[in-house]
N, CA, C and O atoms as CSV, one atom per row, in Angstrom:
chain,resi,resn,atom,element,x,y,z
A,1,UNK,N,N,7.175,0.387,9.591
A,1,UNK,CA,C,5.847,1.190,9.052
A,1,UNK,C,C,4.633,0.721,8.598
A,1,UNK,O,O,4.427,-0.313,7.963
A,2,UNK,N,N,3.706,1.698,9.031
A,2,UNK,CA,C,2.452,1.019,8.874
A,2,UNK,C,C,1.764,1.189,7.436
A,2,UNK,O,O,2.201,2.147,6.798
A,3,UNK,N,N,0.873,0.512,6.880
A,3,UNK,CA,C,0.932,0.337,5.263
A,3,UNK,C,C,-0.417,0.294,5.135
A,3,UNK,O,O,-1.163,-0.590,5.556
A,4,UNK,N,N,-0.713,1.296,4.528
A,4,UNK,CA,C,-2.401,1.163,4.258
A,4,UNK,C,C,-2.973,1.221,2.751
A,4,UNK,O,O,-2.431,1.945,1.916
A,5,UNK,N,N,-3.849,0.598,2.509
A,5,UNK,CA,C,-4.124,0.595,1.404
A,5,UNK,C,C,-6.040,0.772,0.842
A,5,UNK,O,O,-6.993,0.463,1.558
A,6,UNK,N,N,-6.126,1.291,-0.463
A,6,UNK,CA,C,-7.422,1.836,-0.351
A,6,UNK,C,C,-7.787,1.406,-1.716
A,6,UNK,O,O,-6.780,1.393,-2.424
A,7,UNK,N,N,-8.767,1.080,-2.295
A,7,UNK,CA,C,-9.297,1.123,-4.147
A,7,UNK,C,C,-10.610,2.082,-4.303
A,7,UNK,O,O,-11.337,2.563,-3.434
A,8,UNK,N,N,-10.646,2.174,-5.590
A,8,UNK,CA,C,-11.283,2.499,-6.485
A,8,UNK,C,C,-11.355,2.977,-7.883
A,8,UNK,O,O,-10.567,2.357,-8.597
A,9,UNK,N,N,-11.887,3.674,-8.367
A,9,UNK,CA,C,-11.931,4.017,-9.843
A,9,UNK,C,C,-11.404,5.678,-9.625
A,9,UNK,O,O,-10.617,6.008,-10.513
A,10,UNK,N,N,-11.624,6.505,-8.857
A,10,UNK,CA,C,-10.550,7.518,-8.650
A,10,UNK,C,C,-11.531,8.146,-10.737
A,10,UNK,O,O,-10.677,8.447,-11.571
A,11,UNK,N,N,-12.433,8.207,-11.041
A,11,UNK,CA,C,-12.458,8.678,-12.267
A,11,UNK,C,C,-12.872,10.370,-11.739
A,11,UNK,O,O,-13.488,10.547,-10.688
A,12,UNK,N,N,-12.503,11.350,-12.490
A,12,UNK,CA,C,-13.158,12.320,-12.302
A,12,UNK,C,C,-12.468,12.992,-11.125
A,12,UNK,O,O,-13.216,13.863,-10.680
A,13,UNK,N,N,-11.523,12.931,-10.568
A,13,UNK,CA,C,-10.964,12.901,-9.342
A,13,UNK,C,C,-11.018,14.283,-8.783
A,13,UNK,O,O,-10.595,15.270,-9.385
A,14,UNK,N,N,-11.685,14.304,-7.328
A,14,UNK,CA,C,-12.156,15.695,-7.080
A,14,UNK,C,C,-11.935,15.888,-5.412
A,14,UNK,O,O,-11.610,14.920,-4.725
A,15,UNK,N,N,-12.105,16.983,-4.938
A,15,UNK,CA,C,-11.380,16.988,-3.893
A,15,UNK,C,C,-12.439,16.177,-2.854
A,15,UNK,O,O,-11.960,16.389,-1.740
A,16,UNK,N,N,-13.623,15.370,-2.694
A,16,UNK,CA,C,-13.737,14.161,-2.379
A,16,UNK,C,C,-12.718,13.285,-2.335
A,16,UNK,O,O,-12.331,12.997,-1.203
A,17,UNK,N,N,-12.142,12.752,-3.296
A,17,UNK,CA,C,-11.244,11.929,-3.504
A,17,UNK,C,C,-10.041,12.027,-2.736
A,17,UNK,O,O,-9.406,11.121,-2.198
A,18,UNK,N,N,-9.784,13.451,-2.768
A,18,UNK,CA,C,-8.101,13.781,-2.120
A,18,UNK,C,C,-8.448,13.830,-0.586
A,18,UNK,O,O,-7.704,13.371,0.281
A,19,UNK,N,N,-9.611,14.412,-0.354
A,19,UNK,CA,C,-10.061,14.118,1.253
A,19,UNK,C,C,-10.047,12.805,1.816
A,19,UNK,O,O,-9.766,12.689,3.009
A,20,UNK,N,N,-10.368,11.584,0.976
A,20,UNK,CA,C,-9.971,10.625,1.678
A,20,UNK,C,C,-8.875,9.861,1.653
A,20,UNK,O,O,-8.513,9.097,2.548
A,21,UNK,N,N,-8.204,10.117,0.360
A,21,UNK,CA,C,-6.375,9.866,0.578
A,21,UNK,C,C,-5.688,10.186,1.395
A,21,UNK,O,O,-4.730,9.636,1.938
A,22,UNK,N,N,-6.452,11.685,1.595
A,22,UNK,CA,C,-5.649,12.689,2.934
A,22,UNK,C,C,-5.565,11.676,4.008
A,22,UNK,O,O,-4.532,11.198,4.477
A,23,UNK,N,N,-7.095,11.344,4.421
A,23,UNK,CA,C,-7.727,10.831,5.442
A,23,UNK,C,C,-6.828,9.346,5.855
A,23,UNK,O,O,-6.416,8.973,6.953
A,24,UNK,N,N,-6.733,8.738,4.580
A,24,UNK,CA,C,-6.356,6.930,4.380
A,24,UNK,C,C,-4.342,7.316,4.921
A,24,UNK,O,O,-3.598,6.667,5.657
A,25,UNK,N,N,-4.150,8.336,4.306
A,25,UNK,CA,C,-3.005,8.492,4.276
A,25,UNK,C,C,-2.075,8.594,5.687
A,25,UNK,O,O,-0.923,8.235,5.927
A,26,UNK,N,N,-3.066,9.222,6.470
A,26,UNK,CA,C,-2.965,9.947,8.208
A,26,UNK,C,C,-3.238,8.676,8.519
A,26,UNK,O,O,-2.972,8.637,9.720
A,27,UNK,N,N,-3.568,7.709,8.228
A,27,UNK,CA,C,-3.674,6.427,8.933
A,27,UNK,C,C,-2.497,5.405,9.251
A,27,UNK,O,O,-2.455,4.424,9.994
A,28,UNK,N,N,-1.745,5.879,8.582
A,28,UNK,CA,C,-0.154,5.385,7.964
A,28,UNK,C,C,0.806,5.813,7.634
A,28,UNK,O,O,0.758,7.043,7.622
A,29,UNK,N,N,2.188,5.213,7.188
A,29,UNK,CA,C,2.805,5.412,7.074
A,29,UNK,C,C,3.740,5.695,5.346
A,29,UNK,O,O,4.774,6.255,4.979
A,30,UNK,N,N,2.418,4.785,4.600
A,30,UNK,CA,C,2.561,4.840,3.307
A,30,UNK,C,C,1.226,3.693,2.546
A,30,UNK,O,O,0.808,2.537,2.613
A,31,UNK,N,N,0.960,5.189,1.735
A,31,UNK,CA,C,-0.487,4.792,1.436
A,31,UNK,C,C,-0.570,4.255,-0.070
A,31,UNK,O,O,-0.084,4.959,-0.955
A,32,UNK,N,N,-1.418,2.525,-0.524
A,32,UNK,CA,C,-1.193,2.266,-1.789
A,32,UNK,C,C,-2.549,2.598,-2.466
A,32,UNK,O,O,-3.410,2.935,-1.653
A,33,UNK,N,N,-2.856,2.585,-3.483
A,33,UNK,CA,C,-4.009,2.654,-3.851
A,33,UNK,C,C,-4.181,1.899,-4.991
A,33,UNK,O,O,-3.438,2.093,-5.952
A,34,UNK,N,N,-5.372,0.760,-5.041
A,34,UNK,CA,C,-5.287,-0.299,-5.978
A,34,UNK,C,C,-6.287,0.433,-7.127
A,34,UNK,O,O,-7.446,0.402,-6.713
A,35,UNK,N,N,-6.228,0.787,-7.845
A,35,UNK,CA,C,-6.535,1.793,-9.143
A,35,UNK,C,C,-7.350,0.492,-10.061
A,35,UNK,O,O,-6.673,-0.340,-10.665
A,36,UNK,N,N,-8.756,0.455,-10.068
A,36,UNK,CA,C,-9.665,-0.230,-11.409
A,36,UNK,C,C,-9.007,0.075,-12.252
A,36,UNK,O,O,-8.397,1.100,-12.554
A,37,UNK,N,N,-9.186,-1.249,-12.819
A,37,UNK,CA,C,-8.943,-1.409,-14.314
A,37,UNK,C,C,-9.841,-0.827,-14.809
A,37,UNK,O,O,-10.920,-0.655,-14.243
A,38,UNK,N,N,-9.503,-0.340,-16.179
A,38,UNK,CA,C,-10.985,-0.214,-17.504
A,38,UNK,C,C,-11.741,-1.568,-17.308
A,38,UNK,O,O,-12.795,-1.686,-16.683
A,39,UNK,N,N,-10.946,-2.732,-18.027
A,39,UNK,CA,C,-11.220,-3.969,-18.292
A,39,UNK,C,C,-12.134,-4.785,-16.459
A,39,UNK,O,O,-12.899,-5.748,-16.404
A,40,UNK,N,N,-11.554,-3.793,-15.124
A,40,UNK,CA,C,-12.765,-4.518,-14.549
A,40,UNK,C,C,-14.441,-3.620,-13.979
A,40,UNK,O,O,-15.509,-3.903,-13.437
A,41,UNK,N,N,-13.597,-2.244,-14.648
A,41,UNK,CA,C,-14.683,-1.446,-14.821
A,41,UNK,C,C,-15.857,-2.089,-15.661
A,41,UNK,O,O,-17.011,-2.281,-15.277
A,42,UNK,N,N,-15.275,-2.393,-16.958
A,42,UNK,CA,C,-16.101,-2.791,-18.056
A,42,UNK,C,C,-17.362,-3.928,-17.322
A,42,UNK,O,O,-18.575,-3.979,-17.525
A,43,UNK,N,N,-16.324,-4.893,-16.270
A,43,UNK,CA,C,-17.033,-6.209,-15.739
A,43,UNK,C,C,-17.995,-5.339,-14.832
A,43,UNK,O,O,-19.118,-5.831,-14.728
A,44,UNK,N,N,-17.880,-4.655,-14.442
A,44,UNK,CA,C,-19.034,-4.127,-13.311
A,44,UNK,C,C,-19.779,-3.345,-13.767
A,44,UNK,O,O,-20.350,-2.687,-12.898
A,45,UNK,N,N,-20.195,-2.972,-15.330
A,45,UNK,CA,C,-20.621,-2.483,-16.139
A,45,UNK,C,C,-20.589,-1.069,-16.096
A,45,UNK,O,O,-21.660,-0.476,-16.224
A,46,UNK,N,N,-19.348,-0.311,-15.907
A,46,UNK,CA,C,-18.711,1.082,-15.355
A,46,UNK,C,C,-17.867,1.151,-16.109
A,46,UNK,O,O,-17.030,0.288,-16.377
A,47,UNK,N,N,-18.060,2.804,-16.795
A,47,UNK,CA,C,-17.119,2.958,-17.872
A,47,UNK,C,C,-16.556,4.579,-17.546
A,47,UNK,O,O,-17.355,5.497,-17.730
A,48,UNK,N,N,-15.460,4.820,-17.165
A,48,UNK,CA,C,-14.682,5.875,-16.690
A,48,UNK,C,C,-14.325,6.599,-17.643
A,48,UNK,O,O,-13.827,6.117,-18.660
A,49,UNK,N,N,-14.495,7.706,-17.494
A,49,UNK,CA,C,-13.939,9.383,-18.241
A,49,UNK,C,C,-12.607,9.345,-18.882
A,49,UNK,O,O,-12.290,9.559,-20.052
A,50,UNK,N,N,-11.762,8.961,-17.649
A,50,UNK,CA,C,-10.359,8.912,-18.309
A,50,UNK,C,C,-9.725,7.255,-18.368
A,50,UNK,O,O,-10.481,6.324,-18.090
A,51,UNK,N,N,-8.875,7.107,-18.595
A,51,UNK,CA,C,-8.228,5.732,-19.246
A,51,UNK,C,C,-7.577,5.438,-17.714
A,51,UNK,O,O,-6.937,6.253,-17.051
A,52,UNK,N,N,-7.860,4.277,-17.395
A,52,UNK,CA,C,-6.922,3.477,-16.270
A,52,UNK,C,C,-5.263,4.343,-16.294
A,52,UNK,O,O,-4.934,4.880,-15.237
A,53,UNK,N,N,-4.490,4.421,-17.254
A,53,UNK,CA,C,-3.330,5.267,-17.446
A,53,UNK,C,C,-3.215,6.955,-17.042
A,53,UNK,O,O,-2.258,7.540,-16.534
A,54,UNK,N,N,-4.353,7.420,-17.399
A,54,UNK,CA,C,-4.680,9.052,-17.277
A,54,UNK,C,C,-4.915,8.825,-15.343
A,54,UNK,O,O,-4.314,9.422,-14.451
A,55,UNK,N,N,-5.815,7.934,-15.237
A,55,UNK,CA,C,-6.025,8.069,-13.820
A,55,UNK,C,C,-5.099,7.520,-12.488
A,55,UNK,O,O,-5.165,7.772,-11.285
A,56,UNK,N,N,-4.273,6.710,-13.242
A,56,UNK,CA,C,-3.163,6.587,-12.527
A,56,UNK,C,C,-2.137,7.366,-12.594
A,56,UNK,O,O,-1.259,7.176,-11.752
A,57,UNK,N,N,-1.927,8.572,-13.708
A,57,UNK,CA,C,-1.367,9.442,-13.720
A,57,UNK,C,C,-1.423,10.690,-12.437
A,57,UNK,O,O,-0.637,11.209,-11.644
A,58,UNK,N,N,-2.481,10.756,-12.708
A,58,UNK,CA,C,-3.854,11.632,-11.850
A,58,UNK,C,C,-3.107,11.662,-9.979
A,58,UNK,O,O,-2.797,12.493,-9.125
A,59,UNK,N,N,-3.132,9.974,-10.198
A,59,UNK,CA,C,-3.283,9.720,-8.651
A,59,UNK,C,C,-2.061,9.353,-8.115
A,59,UNK,O,O,-1.958,9.116,-6.912
A,60,UNK,N,N,-0.933,9.265,-9.028
A,60,UNK,CA,C,0.256,9.269,-8.942
A,60,UNK,C,C,1.122,10.885,-8.538
A,60,UNK,O,O,2.313,11.041,-8.271
A,61,UNK,N,N,-0.036,11.978,-8.623
A,61,UNK,CA,C,1.362,13.095,-8.432
A,61,UNK,C,C,0.074,13.760,-7.079
A,61,UNK,O,O,0.164,14.905,-6.637
A,62,UNK,N,N,-0.653,13.102,-6.780
A,62,UNK,CA,C,-1.404,13.638,-5.313
A,62,UNK,C,C,-0.633,13.001,-4.157
A,62,UNK,O,O,-0.639,11.792,-3.925
A,63,UNK,N,N,-0.071,13.779,-3.562
A,63,UNK,CA,C,1.205,13.895,-2.797
A,63,UNK,C,C,0.674,12.879,-1.615
A,63,UNK,O,O,1.733,12.623,-1.040
A,64,UNK,N,N,-0.274,12.211,-0.977
A,64,UNK,CA,C,-0.750,11.557,-0.089
A,64,UNK,C,C,-0.730,9.844,-0.844
A,64,UNK,O,O,-1.107,8.848,-0.227
A,65,UNK,N,N,-0.330,9.832,-1.938
A,65,UNK,CA,C,-0.169,8.280,-2.678
A,65,UNK,C,C,1.232,8.123,-2.876
A,65,UNK,O,O,2.042,8.811,-3.496
A,66,UNK,N,N,1.360,6.963,-2.150
A,66,UNK,CA,C,3.139,6.099,-2.561
A,66,UNK,C,C,3.028,5.478,-3.442
A,66,UNK,O,O,4.095,5.389,-4.050
A,67,UNK,N,N,2.188,4.918,-3.910
A,67,UNK,CA,C,2.252,3.392,-4.697
A,67,UNK,C,C,0.875,3.493,-5.391
A,67,UNK,O,O,-0.043,4.132,-4.878
A,68,UNK,N,N,0.750,2.817,-6.623
A,68,UNK,CA,C,-0.474,3.090,-7.347
A,68,UNK,C,C,-0.279,1.267,-7.764
A,68,UNK,O,O,0.837,0.784,-7.949
A,69,UNK,N,N,-1.317,0.605,-7.838
A,69,UNK,CA,C,-1.523,-0.822,-8.610
A,69,UNK,C,C,-2.681,-1.136,-8.953
A,69,UNK,O,O,-3.681,-1.015,-8.245
A,70,UNK,N,N,-2.637,-1.586,-10.126
A,70,UNK,CA,C,-4.269,-1.980,-10.922
A,70,UNK,C,C,-5.055,-2.904,-10.131
A,70,UNK,O,O,-4.671,-4.060,-9.951
A,71,UNK,N,N,-5.868,-2.565,-9.768
A,71,UNK,CA,C,-7.143,-4.006,-9.163
A,71,UNK,C,C,-7.830,-4.148,-10.386
A,71,UNK,O,O,-8.396,-3.299,-11.075
A,72,UNK,N,N,-7.635,-5.811,-10.596
A,72,UNK,CA,C,-8.130,-6.644,-11.786
A,72,UNK,C,C,-9.449,-6.878,-11.679
A,72,UNK,O,O,-10.290,-6.475,-12.483
A,73,UNK,N,N,-9.799,-7.932,-10.084
A,73,UNK,CA,C,-10.604,-8.304,-9.406
A,73,UNK,C,C,-11.070,-8.212,-8.328
A,73,UNK,O,O,-10.290,-7.886,-7.433
A,74,UNK,N,N,-12.201,-8.405,-8.049
A,74,UNK,CA,C,-13.314,-8.426,-6.595
A,74,UNK,C,C,-12.186,-9.050,-5.303
A,74,UNK,O,O,-12.029,-8.501,-4.212
A,75,UNK,N,N,-11.525,-10.247,-5.740
A,75,UNK,CA,C,-11.335,-11.090,-4.617
A,75,UNK,C,C,-9.652,-10.833,-4.376
A,75,UNK,O,O,-8.941,-11.528,-3.650
A,76,UNK,N,N,-9.277,-9.830,-5.056
A,76,UNK,CA,C,-7.556,-9.834,-4.958
A,76,UNK,C,C,-7.360,-8.962,-3.938
A,76,UNK,O,O,-6.213,-8.524,-3.848
A,77,UNK,N,N,-8.490,-8.428,-2.809
A,77,UNK,CA,C,-8.038,-7.590,-1.915
A,77,UNK,C,C,-7.496,-8.519,-0.709
A,77,UNK,O,O,-7.193,-7.849,0.278
A,78,UNK,N,N,-7.289,-10.028,-0.554
A,78,UNK,CA,C,-6.789,-10.762,-0.060
A,78,UNK,C,C,-5.292,-11.028,0.123
A,78,UNK,O,O,-4.497,-11.096,1.061
A,79,UNK,N,N,-5.280,-11.127,-0.977
A,79,UNK,CA,C,-3.912,-11.133,-1.916
A,79,UNK,C,C,-2.840,-10.137,-1.873
A,79,UNK,O,O,-1.641,-10.307,-1.655
A,80,UNK,N,N,-3.628,-8.842,-2.175
A,80,UNK,CA,C,-2.696,-7.740,-1.780
A,80,UNK,C,C,-1.975,-7.505,-0.500
A,80,UNK,O,O,-0.829,-7.207,-0.161
A,81,UNK,N,N,-3.238,-7.789,0.134
A,81,UNK,CA,C,-2.904,-7.459,1.820
A,81,UNK,C,C,-1.878,-8.309,2.144
A,81,UNK,O,O,-1.027,-7.738,2.826
A,82,UNK,N,N,-1.598,-9.663,1.871
A,82,UNK,CA,C,-1.082,-10.355,1.739
A,82,UNK,C,C,0.469,-9.961,1.327
A,82,UNK,O,O,1.495,-9.850,1.998
A,83,UNK,N,N,0.176,-9.799,-0.092
A,83,UNK,CA,C,1.690,-9.240,-0.544
A,83,UNK,C,C,2.421,-8.424,-0.498
A,83,UNK,O,O,3.639,-8.601,-0.480
A,84,UNK,N,N,1.523,-6.695,-0.450
A,84,UNK,CA,C,2.134,-6.152,0.013
A,84,UNK,C,C,2.619,-6.008,1.755
A,84,UNK,O,O,3.538,-5.244,2.050
A,85,UNK,N,N,2.043,-6.658,2.605
A,85,UNK,CA,C,1.609,-6.410,4.219
A,85,UNK,C,C,1.314,-5.114,4.224
A,85,UNK,O,O,1.949,-4.062,4.297
A,86,UNK,N,N,0.097,-5.466,4.120
A,86,UNK,CA,C,-0.813,-4.227,4.519
A,86,UNK,C,C,-1.436,-4.039,5.842
A,86,UNK,O,O,-1.788,-5.162,6.202
A,87,UNK,N,N,-1.761,-3.128,6.785
A,87,UNK,CA,C,-1.830,-3.159,7.799
A,87,UNK,C,C,-3.053,-2.510,7.827
A,87,UNK,O,O,-3.541,-2.574,8.955
A,88,UNK,N,N,-3.676,-1.967,7.107
A,88,UNK,CA,C,-4.978,-1.064,7.366
A,88,UNK,C,C,-5.532,-1.078,6.162
A,88,UNK,O,O,-4.856,-0.688,5.210
A,89,UNK,N,N,-6.796,-1.504,5.977
A,89,UNK,CA,C,-7.585,-1.459,4.703
A,89,UNK,C,C,-8.769,-0.101,4.799
A,89,UNK,O,O,-9.686,0.083,5.599
A,90,UNK,N,N,-8.433,0.482,3.960
A,90,UNK,CA,C,-9.709,1.778,4.003
A,90,UNK,C,C,-10.170,1.612,2.772
A,90,UNK,O,O,-9.662,1.092,1.778
A,91,UNK,N,N,-11.804,2.419,3.071
A,91,UNK,CA,C,-13.138,2.336,2.022
A,91,UNK,C,C,-13.917,3.580,2.598
A,91,UNK,O,O,-14.187,3.872,3.763
A,92,UNK,N,N,-14.159,4.145,1.547
A,92,UNK,CA,C,-15.761,4.544,2.345
A,92,UNK,C,C,-17.074,4.053,2.870
A,92,UNK,O,O,-17.590,2.936,2.909
A,93,UNK,N,N,-17.373,5.002,3.183
A,93,UNK,CA,C,-18.271,3.932,4.185
A,93,UNK,C,C,-19.709,3.728,3.940
A,93,UNK,O,O,-20.514,3.263,4.746
A,94,UNK,N,N,-20.116,4.425,1.838
A,94,UNK,CA,C,-20.749,3.027,1.471
A,94,UNK,C,C,-20.574,1.605,1.074
A,94,UNK,O,O,-21.109,0.737,0.384
A,95,UNK,N,N,-19.575,1.798,1.838
A,95,UNK,CA,C,-18.894,0.047,1.470
A,95,UNK,C,C,-19.164,-0.434,2.863
A,95,UNK,O,O,-19.046,-1.659,2.901
A,96,UNK,N,N,-19.531,0.162,4.193
A,96,UNK,CA,C,-19.464,-0.378,5.640
A,96,UNK,C,C,-19.933,-1.984,5.156
A,96,UNK,O,O,-20.823,-2.066,4.310
A,97,UNK,N,N,-19.311,-3.263,5.716
A,97,UNK,CA,C,-19.611,-4.350,5.988
A,97,UNK,C,C,-19.214,-5.398,4.856
A,97,UNK,O,O,-19.168,-6.626,4.926
A,98,UNK,N,N,-18.919,-4.475,3.708
A,98,UNK,CA,C,-18.776,-5.519,2.856
A,98,UNK,C,C,-18.033,-6.271,2.284
A,98,UNK,O,O,-18.246,-7.135,1.434
A,99,UNK,N,N,-16.556,-5.702,3.084
A,99,UNK,CA,C,-15.438,-6.381,2.944
A,99,UNK,C,C,-15.146,-7.170,4.157
A,99,UNK,O,O,-14.182,-7.930,4.067
A,100,UNK,N,N,-15.845,-7.139,5.369
A,100,UNK,CA,C,-15.034,-7.241,6.695
A,100,UNK,C,C,-15.290,-9.202,6.618
A,100,UNK,O,O,-14.535,-9.840,7.352
A,101,UNK,N,N,-15.862,-9.659,6.136
A,101,UNK,CA,C,-15.416,-11.103,6.388
A,101,UNK,C,C,-14.288,-11.510,5.446
A,101,UNK,O,O,-13.333,-12.221,5.760
A,102,UNK,N,N,-14.493,-11.030,4.386
A,102,UNK,CA,C,-13.173,-11.556,3.221
A,102,UNK,C,C,-12.062,-11.135,4.031
A,102,UNK,O,O,-11.075,-11.869,3.989
A,103,UNK,N,N,-11.996,-9.867,4.933
A,103,UNK,CA,C,-10.420,-9.434,5.323
A,103,UNK,C,C,-10.379,-9.595,6.894
A,103,UNK,O,O,-9.552,-9.090,7.654
A,104,UNK,N,N,-11.402,-10.372,7.203
A,104,UNK,CA,C,-11.268,-10.424,8.751
A,104,UNK,C,C,-9.918,-11.396,9.243
A,104,UNK,O,O,-9.488,-12.520,8.988
A,105,UNK,N,N,-9.437,-9.913,10.340
A,105,UNK,CA,C,-8.365,-10.959,10.603
A,105,UNK,C,C,-7.162,-10.773,9.986
A,105,UNK,O,O,-6.142,-11.035,10.624
A,106,UNK,N,N,-7.081,-10.339,8.778
A,106,UNK,CA,C,-5.947,-9.743,7.966
A,106,UNK,C,C,-5.303,-8.647,8.043
A,106,UNK,O,O,-4.261,-8.569,7.391
A,107,UNK,N,N,-5.759,-7.442,8.897
A,107,UNK,CA,C,-5.233,-6.204,8.990
A,107,UNK,C,C,-7.163,-5.572,9.538
A,107,UNK,O,O,-8.290,-6.059,9.454
A,108,UNK,N,N,-6.532,-4.216,10.098
A,108,UNK,CA,C,-7.707,-3.281,10.592
A,108,UNK,C,C,-8.499,-3.131,9.031
A,108,UNK,O,O,-8.061,-3.300,7.893
A,109,UNK,N,N,-9.640,-2.798,9.459
A,109,UNK,CA,C,-10.761,-2.402,8.171
A,109,UNK,C,C,-11.236,-0.924,8.805
A,109,UNK,O,O,-11.856,-0.751,9.855
A,110,UNK,N,N,-10.737,0.143,7.811
A,110,UNK,CA,C,-11.358,1.127,8.136
A,110,UNK,C,C,-12.410,2.234,7.172
A,110,UNK,O,O,-11.880,2.728,6.176
A,111,UNK,N,N,-14.151,2.678,7.534
A,111,UNK,CA,C,-14.644,2.905,6.566
A,111,UNK,C,C,-14.689,4.578,7.290
A,111,UNK,O,O,-14.926,5.018,8.415
A,112,UNK,N,N,-14.300,5.212,5.878
A,112,UNK,CA,C,-14.300,6.459,5.648
A,112,UNK,C,C,-15.416,7.475,5.674
A,112,UNK,O,O,-16.165,7.060,4.790
A,113,UNK,N,N,-15.902,8.449,6.123
A,113,UNK,CA,C,-17.206,8.922,5.658
A,113,UNK,C,C,-16.762,9.708,4.201
A,113,UNK,O,O,-15.741,10.391,4.112
A,114,UNK,N,N,-17.556,9.521,3.273
A,114,UNK,CA,C,-17.780,10.326,1.799
A,114,UNK,C,C,-17.762,11.479,2.320
A,114,UNK,O,O,-18.008,11.821,3.477
A,115,UNK,N,N,-17.405,12.185,1.260
A,115,UNK,CA,C,-17.609,13.583,1.250
A,115,UNK,C,C,-19.056,14.138,0.633
A,115,UNK,O,O,-19.173,14.274,-0.585
A,116,UNK,N,N,-20.146,14.451,1.541
A,116,UNK,CA,C,-21.438,14.220,0.776
A,116,UNK,C,C,-21.389,15.510,-0.290
A,116,UNK,O,O,-21.552,15.284,-1.489
A,117,UNK,N,N,-21.284,16.132,-0.069
A,117,UNK,CA,C,-21.888,17.255,-1.440
A,117,UNK,C,C,-20.952,17.007,-2.830
A,117,UNK,O,O,-21.266,17.623,-3.848
A,118,UNK,N,N,-19.691,16.007,-2.843
A,118,UNK,CA,C,-19.542,15.683,-4.330
A,118,UNK,C,C,-19.581,14.402,-4.354
A,118,UNK,O,O,-19.448,13.776,-3.302
A,119,UNK,N,N,-19.801,13.655,-5.757
A,119,UNK,CA,C,-19.733,12.280,-5.887
A,119,UNK,C,C,-19.388,12.690,-7.689
A,119,UNK,O,O,-19.911,13.636,-8.278
A,120,UNK,N,N,-18.460,11.775,-8.260
A,120,UNK,CA,C,-17.981,11.865,-9.894
A,120,UNK,C,C,-19.176,11.033,-10.552
A,120,UNK,O,O,-19.298,11.277,-11.753
A,121,UNK,N,N,-20.022,10.169,-10.075
A,121,UNK,CA,C,-21.016,9.763,-10.758
A,121,UNK,C,C,-22.361,10.731,-11.141
A,121,UNK,O,O,-23.240,10.519,-11.976
A,122,UNK,N,N,-22.204,11.741,-10.316
A,122,UNK,CA,C,-23.440,12.950,-10.037
A,122,UNK,C,C,-22.670,13.628,-11.268
A,122,UNK,O,O,-23.260,13.819,-12.332
A,123,UNK,N,N,-21.503,13.938,-11.104
A,123,UNK,CA,C,-20.645,14.937,-12.168
A,123,UNK,C,C,-20.778,14.460,-13.521
A,123,UNK,O,O,-20.822,15.239,-14.473
A,124,UNK,N,N,-20.838,13.319,-13.631
A,124,UNK,CA,C,-20.949,12.875,-15.243
A,124,UNK,C,C,-22.377,12.959,-15.301
A,124,UNK,O,O,-22.658,13.700,-16.243
A,125,UNK,N,N,-23.397,12.547,-14.735
A,125,UNK,CA,C,-24.904,12.883,-15.118
A,125,UNK,C,C,-24.833,14.304,-15.256
A,125,UNK,O,O,-25.376,14.592,-16.323
A,126,UNK,N,N,-24.510,15.093,-14.804
A,126,UNK,CA,C,-24.640,16.353,-14.877
A,126,UNK,C,C,-23.886,16.799,-16.355
A,126,UNK,O,O,-24.528,17.605,-17.027
A,127,UNK,N,N,-22.766,16.401,-16.827
A,127,UNK,CA,C,-21.914,16.400,-18.047
A,127,UNK,C,C,-22.713,16.040,-19.162
A,127,UNK,O,O,-22.786,16.844,-20.091
A,128,UNK,N,N,-23.693,14.312,-19.258
A,128,UNK,CA,C,-24.168,13.499,-19.716
A,128,UNK,C,C,-25.031,15.303,-20.408
A,128,UNK,O,O,-24.770,16.033,-21.364
A,129,UNK,N,N,-26.122,15.354,-19.245
A,129,UNK,CA,C,-27.354,16.166,-19.228
A,129,UNK,C,C,-26.907,17.808,-19.788
A,129,UNK,O,O,-27.839,18.607,-19.700
A,130,UNK,N,N,-25.805,18.282,-20.255
A,130,UNK,CA,C,-25.548,19.441,-20.671
A,130,UNK,C,C,-24.895,19.030,-21.876
A,130,UNK,O,O,-24.565,19.880,-22.702
A,131,UNK,N,N,-24.643,17.633,-22.088
A,131,UNK,CA,C,-24.318,17.528,-23.497
A,131,UNK,C,C,-25.334,17.044,-24.553
A,131,UNK,O,O,-24.959,16.604,-25.640
A,132,UNK,N,N,-26.566,17.134,-24.218
A,132,UNK,CA,C,-28.394,16.268,-24.973
A,132,UNK,C,C,-28.520,17.506,-25.196
A,132,UNK,O,O,-29.539,17.936,-25.737
């Protein structure tokens, strides 16, 4: 069984997220999503619209996702890959070269292109503007 992992906040789940999850799942037989916890997001200066539990429930409803685990630290990627026997690490191409040194030799690293016309951050900005 080829195991794939990806990481993210997955707030305001949209078709770009679904496309990334579909493409990630196509790279193996099992897709795990490490979902940024609310505490981890706060440490990054981010605040998700939906809580961790709500985002987790949405991801678990996506047919491409086999398992969701919390992402609590930047450094847990190496540990997750070892603990879960991960073969492929997948993330959006906006992170190119960010994790290469940390993960080199542990698994295959794949950077997938983002869906250019959709972005949760822009969606939030739009909503914030409309509320003002």
